[in-house]
C-alpha positions in Angstrom: -66.8 89.2 -9.7 -69.3 86.6 -11.9 -70.0 90.3 -14.1 -66.4 90.7 -14.8 -65.6 87.3 -15.5 -68.8 87.4 -17.7 -67.2 90.8 -19.5 -64.0 89.5 -19.8 -65.8 85.9 -21.7 -67.6 88.3 -23.9 -64.7 90.2 -24.7 -62.7 87.8 -25.4 -65.1 86.2 -27.8 -65.8 89.3 -29.7 -61.8 89.6 -30.7 -61.9 86.6 -32.7 -64.1 86.9 -35.7 -64.7 83.1 -35.6 -65.6 82.3 -32.0 -66.8 79.0 -31.1 -67.3 77.3 -28.2 -64.3 76.2 -28.1 -62.3 79.8 -27.6 -61.7 79.0 -23.9 -60.3 75.6 -23.5 -59.5 74.3 -19.8 -58.6 71.4 -17.1 -57.7 71.4 -13.4 -55.5 74.2 -13.6 -54.7 75.1 -16.9 -56.4 77.0 -19.5 -55.8 78.6 -23.0 -57.8 80.7 -25.7 -57.9 79.5 -28.7 -58.9 81.0 -32.2 -60.5 78.9 -34.6 -59.1 80.0 -38.1 -61.4 81.1 -40.2 -62.7 78.6 -42.8 -62.4 75.9 -40.2 -64.0 73.9 -37.6 -62.9 73.1 -33.8 -64.1 70.7 -31.4 -63.0 70.3 -27.9 -64.2 68.1 -24.8 -65.5 65.0 -25.1 -66.0 66.1 -29.2 -62.2 66.4 -30.1 -60.4 63.8 -31.0 -59.5 61.4 -28.8 -56.1 62.4 -27.1 -56.3 66.1 -27.6 -57.9 68.8 -26.2 -59.1 70.6 -29.1 -59.1 69.1 -32.5 -59.3 71.9 -35.7 -60.1 71.2 -39.1 -61.2 72.9 -42.7 -64.7 73.2 -42.3 -65.2 71.8 -46.0 -63.6 68.3 -45.1 -65.5 65.9 -43.0 -63.5 65.4 -39.5 -62.1 61.8 -39.9 -60.9 62.6 -43.6 -59.4 65.8 -42.9 -56.1 67.2 -44.2 -54.4 68.7 -42.8 -55.5 68.5 -38.6 -54.3 70.9 -35.6 -54.6 69.4 -32.5 -53.6 70.6 -29.1 -52.8 68.7 -26.1 -51.5 68.9 -22.6 -48.8 68.1 -20.3 -47.9 68.8 -17.2 -44.8 71.5 -16.1 -43.0 68.3 -14.9 -39.5 70.2 -16.4 -37.9 73.0 -15.1 -37.8 75.3 -18.9 -39.7 74.5 -22.0 -36.2 73.9 -23.9 -36.2 70.8 -21.5 -39.5 69.4 -21.7 -39.2 69.9 -25.7 -36.1 67.8 -25.8 -37.8 65.1 -23.6 -40.7 64.7 -26.0 -38.1 64.8 -29.1 -36.0 61.5 -27.5 -39.5 60.0 -26.8 -40.8 60.8 -30.4 -37.5 59.4 -32.0 -37.4 56.4 -30.0 -40.9 55.4 -31.1 -40.6 56.4 -34.9 -36.3 55.9 -35.3 -36.5 56.5 -39.4 -38.0 60.3 -38.9 -36.4 63.5 -38.9 -36.8 66.3 -36.7 -35.7 69.9 -38.2 -36.0 73.1 -35.7 -38.3 75.9 -37.4 -36.9 79.5 -37.5 -37.6 81.5 -34.2 -39.0 84.6 -36.3 -41.6 82.4 -38.0 -43.7 83.3 -35.4 -44.4 86.2 -32.8 -42.9 86.1 -29.6 -45.4 85.5 -27.5 -46.3 83.1 -25.8 -43.0 81.1 -25.4 -42.3 78.4 -27.6 -40.4 76.1 -29.7 -41.0 75.2 -33.3 -40.4 72.1 -34.8 -40.9 70.1 -38.2 -41.3 66.5 -38.2 -41.4 64.1 -41.1 -42.2 60.4 -41.0 -44.2 60.8 -37.9 -46.5 57.5 -37.2 -48.4 56.7 -40.2 -45.9 58.4 -42.3 -47.4 61.8 -41.3 -46.0 65.0 -42.0 -45.7 67.6 -39.1 -45.6 71.1 -37.8 -44.9 71.3 -34.0 -45.0 74.2 -31.7 -44.3 73.8 -27.9 -45.0 76.2 -25.7 -44.9 77.2 -22.5 -47.9 78.3 -20.0 -47.7 79.4 -16.4 -48.7 75.5 -15.2 -48.6 73.3 -18.3 -47.1 73.0 -21.2 -48.9 72.9 -24.6 -48.6 70.7 -27.7 -50.0 72.1 -31.2 -49.5 70.1 -34.0 -50.6 70.5 -37.4 -50.4 66.7 -39.2 -50.6 65.3 -42.9 -49.9 62.8 -44.8 -48.6 65.3 -47.7 -45.6 67.5 -47.0 -47.6 70.0 -49.8 -50.6 70.2 -47.6 -48.8 71.1 -44.5 -47.2 73.5 -47.0 -50.0 75.2 -48.5 -51.3 75.4 -44.7 -48.7 76.8 -43.1 -49.4 79.8 -42.6 -53.2 79.6 -40.8 -50.8 77.0 -38.5 -48.1 80.1 -37.4 -51.0 82.2 -37.1 -53.0 79.6 -35.1 -49.9 79.2 -32.7 -49.2 83.4 -32.8 -52.6 84.2 -31.1 -53.0 80.8 -28.8 -52.6 82.2 -24.9 -52.0 80.2 -22.3 -53.6 81.0 -19.2 -53.8 80.1 -15.5 -57.1 78.5 -13.8 -57.5 79.5 -11.1 
């Protein structure tokens, strides 16, 4: 069994051209495969931005000053559907930032796997611009966010974000 697990981990790392120690991120009963985009750096665990499970930023920038930043948070699967989870998250967001605007992004912007819902948020806390993908895993919901102080920077990096989300693979930790 250990040999099989080692082979799976090696194969997974080989699949990703820019694999790092953050290729597999995991918690108590969930895990996900993460493919750090080419030209970006990732930090996970205690090295990630506080409150996140993984943080990614352009390699030519310092992490504290990076524009944009991509990060992932994980939520318990307390809602029966991805749609209900997403609605609850957006209700909370609107309560915290009533002047913000939430716009659904076309579903065909991503491959159909994993199950996801994609949104654009304007006026996020700190007047941030964000793209948010809500994804469903077996035991958890995953929130993947690209945030920037500039709408232009967000749009410039949109393809990187969509590719990252398309390659994101929720798993169940056993």
